[in-house]
Structure formats: structure tokens, C-alpha cells
C-alpha positions, 0 to 999 in steps of 0.5 A: 722410325718406329712410333715408340722411337718417334715418341721418345725423340719428341719427348726428349726434344720437349723435355727442357721446356717440360722440366722448367714448367714443372720446376716453376710449379714447384717454386710457385707452390713453395712461394705460396706456402711461404707467403701464407706463413708470413701473412699468418704471422703478420695477422697475429701482430697487434702492431703490424697486422695491416701489413699481412695483405701486402705480402705477395710473391712473384715468380721470375723465370729466365732461361734455365732458372726459376726464382720466387720472391716473397715479401711485403709489396710496397705497391699494394695499397690496402683499403684502410691506407691513404697517403694522408693521415694514415698510420701505415708508412711514409709512402702510404702502404703498410709494407713500408713498415716491413723493415721495422716489423721484421728487424726493428727500428733504429730507436727501438721498437718493432722486430716483433715478426719472425725473420722471413728466413724462418718461413723459407727454412720451414719450406726447404725440406718439402721444396727439395723433396718436390724437386727431387721427384721431378723427372729430368732434375738432378740435385747436387 
């Protein structure tokens, strides 16, 4: 077998792993942009600015799928929050107020932060464009 043919065979054999790695990078970059937008919006809120530092993202890859999960993380304790005497939330993290911050409370109030779906929609075009530029990825 010629060297070129051997290189091509090797490249094709490693292609799924390479493509998945590149897709993971695209998902990670998109998730970071969404996280940054959501943090910026939260920092601008008088009532919910403490929640900004709890907004993170996780990347989950399994087989042929990669997903990013972005939002307030209730496991993040902010330096100013403690379980006693705080104004953050019942579990001691500012993230526990996320539902009220985004969607409002049953008794009114809250709902002052933009829906996180808007941050996702803002990133959608760049995300699809980045995926379409990867070799070996077909978007339907």
C-alpha cells in the first residue's frame, strides 16, 4: 500500500473520534457564549446579580452525541452566601432563586431576567455555521 493510501486509511479510521472532538469544541464554545450572556444579564439585575457567578455550563458527550447544559448551578456557593441569615435562597445558593429570576414567583415579583432561551437563540446561527464548517459533519 502506498504512503498516501495508508495515511488516508488511518485518517478515515480516526475520523469519528476527530469529528466528535471538533463537535465537542464547537458545543463548548457555544455554551461558553451562552453562559457569558446569561451572566451579563444577571449582573445587570439589582435583585438577582448575585446569581451571576453561579451560572456555569457542563458538556456531556456519550457515543455519537454531545450536549451542553447551561444555567445556574445550585451546588455553587457564593462567598457572600451561607445557609444561615442569607437572602439567597432556601438552600443557601443564589441559584435557588433562578426560577423566580427568570419566570417570576407565584405571588408576583421576579421574572426580570430574560428567558435563557433567548441566549440560546442568539448563539444558534454561529453554532450551526461552526458545525457546517467541520469536515465529516452533515447537517440535515
